[in-house]
C-alpha positions as CSV (number, residue, x, y, z in Angstrom):
1,M,-6.0,-63.8,34.3
2,T,-3.7,-64.4,31.4
3,A,-0.1,-65.0,30.8
4,R,1.6,-62.0,29.2
5,A,2.3,-63.7,25.8
6,A,0.4,-61.5,23.3
7,T,3.3,-61.2,21.0
8,S,4.4,-64.8,21.0
9,P,3.7,-67.2,18.1
10,P,0.3,-69.0,18.6
11,P,0.6,-72.3,20.4
12,D,-0.8,-75.6,19.0
13,G,-4.4,-76.4,19.6
14,L,-5.8,-72.8,19.8
15,P,-9.5,-72.6,20.2
16,P,-11.4,-72.2,16.9
17,L,-13.0,-68.9,15.8
18,A,-16.7,-69.5,16.1
19,D,-18.8,-69.0,13.0
20,M,-16.5,-66.2,11.6
21,C,-14.6,-65.8,8.4
22,W,-11.9,-63.5,9.6
23,I,-9.4,-64.8,7.1
24,D,-11.2,-62.9,4.3
25,C,-10.8,-59.4,5.9
26,A,-8.5,-57.2,3.8
27,D,-7.8,-54.7,6.6
28,L,-8.9,-53.7,10.1
29,D,-11.8,-51.6,8.9
30,E,-13.4,-54.6,7.2
31,L,-12.8,-56.6,10.4
32,L,-14.4,-53.9,12.5
33,L,-17.4,-53.7,10.1
34,I,-18.0,-57.5,10.6
35,L,-17.6,-57.2,14.4
36,L,-20.2,-54.5,14.5
37,D,-22.9,-56.9,13.3
38,D,-22.3,-59.3,16.2
39,P,-25.1,-59.1,19.0
40,G,-22.5,-59.5,21.8
41,V,-20.6,-56.5,20.4
42,G,-23.8,-54.6,20.2
43,D,-24.4,-55.2,23.9
44,M,-20.9,-54.1,24.7
45,L,-21.3,-50.9,22.8
46,R,-24.6,-50.0,24.4
47,A,-23.2,-50.6,27.8
48,C,-20.2,-48.4,27.0
49,G,-22.4,-45.6,25.7
50,V,-21.3,-45.9,22.0
51,D,-23.6,-45.3,19.1
52,A,-23.1,-48.5,17.0
53,Q,-24.9,-47.1,14.0
54,E,-22.8,-44.1,13.8
55,L,-19.6,-46.1,14.2
56,R,-20.8,-48.5,11.5
57,A,-21.6,-45.7,9.1
58,G,-18.2,-44.0,9.7
59,T,-16.4,-47.3,9.1
60,A,-18.3,-48.0,5.9
61,R,-17.5,-44.5,4.6
62,R,-13.8,-45.0,5.2
63,I,-13.9,-48.3,3.2
64,A,-15.9,-46.7,0.4
65,E,-13.6,-43.7,0.1
66,R,-10.5,-46.0,-0.3
67,R,-12.1,-48.2,-3.0
68,P,-14.1,-47.7,-6.1
69,S,-17.7,-47.6,-5.2
70,Q,-18.8,-49.9,-8.0
71,L,-16.5,-52.6,-6.6
72,W,-17.2,-52.3,-2.9
73,R,-20.1,-54.2,-1.4
74,S,-21.5,-53.9,2.2
75,F,-21.5,-56.8,4.6
76,A,-25.1,-58.0,5.1
77,K,-24.4,-60.0,8.2
78,L,-21.6,-61.5,10.2
79,G,-19.4,-63.5,7.9
80,S,-21.3,-62.9,4.7
81,V,-18.6,-61.4,2.6
82,I,-19.5,-61.0,-1.1
83,W,-16.3,-59.5,-2.5
84,R,-12.8,-59.1,-1.3
85,P,-10.5,-56.5,-2.7
86,P,-6.8,-57.1,-2.4
87,G,-5.4,-55.5,0.8
88,T,-1.8,-54.6,1.2
89,D,0.5,-56.9,3.0
90,A,0.7,-54.5,5.9
91,D,-3.1,-54.5,6.1
92,R,-3.4,-58.2,6.1
93,K,-0.6,-58.6,8.7
94,A,-2.5,-56.2,10.9
95,V,-5.6,-58.4,10.7
96,D,-3.5,-61.5,11.4
97,R,-1.8,-59.7,14.4
98,V,-5.2,-58.8,16.0
99,L,-6.6,-62.3,15.5
100,T,-3.5,-63.9,16.8
101,R,-3.6,-61.9,20.0
102,A,-7.3,-62.7,20.5
103,M,-6.6,-66.4,20.0
104,I,-3.6,-66.5,22.3
105,R,-5.6,-64.7,25.0
106,A,-8.4,-67.2,24.8
107,G,-5.9,-70.1,24.7
108,G,-4.4,-68.8,27.9
109,S,-7.8,-68.6,29.5
110,D,-8.6,-72.3,29.6
111,G,-9.3,-72.7,25.9
112,R,-12.5,-70.8,25.6
113,V,-13.8,-70.0,22.2
114,V,-12.8,-66.7,20.7
115,G,-15.8,-64.3,20.2
116,A,-16.3,-61.1,18.4
117,S,-16.0,-59.1,21.6
118,D,-12.6,-60.6,22.2
119,V,-11.4,-59.5,18.7
120,L,-12.8,-56.0,19.2
121,I,-10.9,-55.6,22.4
122,E,-7.7,-56.4,20.5
123,L,-8.5,-53.6,18.1
124,L,-8.3,-51.3,21.1
125,D,-4.8,-52.4,21.9
126,K,-2.0,-49.9,21.7
127,A,-0.5,-52.0,19.0
128,E,-3.2,-50.8,16.7
129,P,-3.0,-47.0,17.4
130,E,-5.1,-45.7,14.5
131,T,-8.0,-48.0,15.0
132,A,-7.9,-47.6,18.8
133,E,-7.9,-43.8,18.4
134,R,-11.0,-43.9,16.1
135,L,-12.8,-46.2,18.5
136,G,-11.8,-43.9,21.4
137,R,-13.3,-40.9,19.5
138,A,-16.5,-42.9,19.2
139,G,-16.5,-43.3,23.0
140,L,-15.1,-46.8,23.4
141,T,-12.1,-47.5,25.6
142,R,-10.4,-50.7,26.3
143,Y,-11.0,-50.3,30.1
144,D,-14.7,-50.0,29.6
145,A,-14.8,-52.9,27.1
146,V,-12.9,-55.4,29.3
147,R,-14.9,-54.5,32.4
148,F,-18.1,-55.2,30.5
149,V,-16.9,-58.5,29.1
150,S,-15.4,-59.6,32.4
151,H,-18.0,-58.4,34.9
152,G,-21.0,-57.2,33.0
153,L,-20.4,-53.6,34.2
154,A,-21.7,-50.7,32.1
155,K,-19.5,-47.6,31.6
156,G,-18.8,-45.9,35.0
157,E,-20.7,-48.5,36.9
158,G,-19.2,-49.3,40.3
159,D,-16.2,-47.0,39.9
160,A,-16.9,-44.8,42.9
161,D,-20.4,-45.6,44.1
162,L,-19.8,-47.9,47.1
163,R,-22.9,-49.2,48.8
164,E,-22.9,-49.4,52.6
165,A,-22.8,-53.0,53.7
166,A,-24.8,-54.1,56.7
167,G,-23.0,-53.8,60.0
168,D,-19.6,-52.3,60.9
169,G,-17.3,-55.0,59.6
170,P,-14.8,-56.4,59.4
171,F,-14.9,-57.2,55.7
172,H,-13.3,-59.9,53.6
173,V,-11.6,-58.5,50.5
174,V,-12.2,-60.9,47.6
175,L,-10.3,-60.6,44.4
176,L,-12.1,-61.8,41.2
177,N,-10.7,-63.6,38.2
178,D,-10.9,-62.2,34.7
179,N,-9.5,-63.2,31.3
180,F,-7.5,-60.0,30.6
181,T,-5.4,-58.9,33.6
182,P,-1.9,-60.4,33.2
183,M,-0.9,-62.8,36.0
184,D,2.2,-60.7,36.7
185,D,-0.1,-57.7,37.4
186,V,-2.2,-59.7,39.8
187,V,1.0,-60.8,41.7
188,A,2.1,-57.2,41.8
189,V,-1.2,-56.1,43.4
190,L,-1.0,-58.9,46.0
191,T,2.6,-58.0,46.9
192,D,2.4,-54.2,46.7
193,L,-1.1,-53.5,47.9
194,F,-1.8,-56.4,50.2
195,D,1.8,-56.9,51.4
196,L,1.8,-60.6,50.7
197,P,5.1,-62.5,50.3
198,R,5.8,-63.2,46.7
199,D,5.4,-67.0,47.1
200,T,2.1,-66.5,48.8
201,A,1.0,-64.0,46.1
202,I,1.7,-66.4,43.3
203,S,-0.2,-69.2,45.1
204,S,-3.2,-66.8,45.7
205,M,-3.1,-65.7,42.1
206,L,-3.3,-69.3,40.9
207,D,-6.2,-70.0,43.3
208,I,-8.1,-67.0,41.9
209,H,-7.4,-68.2,38.3
210,R,-8.6,-71.8,39.1
211,S,-11.6,-70.9,41.4
212,G,-12.8,-67.6,40.0
213,S,-12.1,-65.7,43.2
214,A,-10.2,-65.8,46.5
215,T,-10.3,-64.0,49.8
216,I,-7.1,-62.0,50.2
217,G,-7.5,-60.6,53.7
218,T,-10.0,-59.4,56.3
219,Y,-9.9,-55.8,57.4
220,D,-11.7,-53.1,59.3
221,P,-14.1,-51.1,57.1
222,E,-11.8,-48.1,56.5
223,T,-8.8,-50.3,55.5
224,A,-11.0,-52.6,53.4
225,R,-12.3,-49.6,51.4
226,S,-8.8,-48.3,51.0
227,K,-7.7,-51.6,49.6
228,L,-10.6,-51.8,47.2
229,E,-10.0,-48.2,45.9
230,A,-6.3,-49.0,45.4
231,V,-7.1,-52.0,43.3
232,A,-9.6,-49.9,41.2
233,R,-6.9,-47.3,40.6
234,F,-4.4,-49.9,39.6
235,A,-6.9,-51.4,37.2
236,R,-7.8,-48.1,35.6
237,D,-4.1,-47.1,35.1
238,R,-3.5,-50.4,33.2
239,E,-6.9,-50.6,31.4
240,A,-7.5,-53.9,33.1
241,P,-10.7,-55.3,34.5
242,L,-9.1,-56.4,37.8
243,R,-11.8,-56.1,40.5
244,C,-12.5,-57.0,44.1
245,V,-15.5,-57.1,46.2
246,L,-15.9,-56.6,50.0
247,E,-17.9,-59.3,51.8
248,H,-19.1,-58.8,55.4
249,S,-17.2,-61.3,57.6
250,K,-20.5,-62.2,59.4
251,P,-23.8,-63.3,57.8
252,D,-26.3,-60.5,57.6
253,S,-29.8,-60.7,59.0
254,R,-31.0,-62.5,55.8
255,G,-28.4,-65.2,56.2
256,G,-26.3,-64.0,53.2
257,H,-23.3,-61.7,52.8
258,A,-23.5,-58.0,52.0
259,E,-21.1,-56.8,49.4
260,L,-19.4,-53.5,48.7
261,L,-18.7,-53.4,45.0
262,T,-16.1,-51.6,43.0
């Protein structure tokens, strides 16, 4: 979970960008072209049903059409920039804006290193409407991207297919941490969907952030499924990866816990 500070100035001690020369990108298309060569981004695109080669070709065409072909050179691999044409101030500010958001998010998530997938997700932000629209036409949505990065879920996986857990319940509803859902939204879920007092909701949100998950309540099967589906709807509406699982309150016959996944 992250603090909602994406438009604030970057704090001191931000995590470094790992093995990437973002500063040389003249505009968001160049940034995207570099991102598309990252293996982690490739995994994300496959999971989200996006044709990476087609997206790369379209991005390269846009760059070539804007610049003289004899001057423009393709990127051979991540970070291997041969020539940098001058971008406009607005273009460079857009690149800086995207990278700043990615770094602030990572800095608010226990200082993890910023990766290419983090930066691509920021290209899907509403603050970059043209790039986000092009990525959307290619089949990539922010919701699918953050779910894959946060939980390893492919597009559509776990949205409606609830597996029957062993036994009749009751079930624990366990809320999972992620690096994208704002803390305020988590508190809103706990107060509005689980009827927790605000002080308790804030304490539970911090427990989830520190520990990776927390049991929010124990319910009969029907109520537990209803809570799970309400959280899933909330997450989809906000393009957030907020997710919960249902754990049987009693060990199953194998000594473990059956789970009902969103």
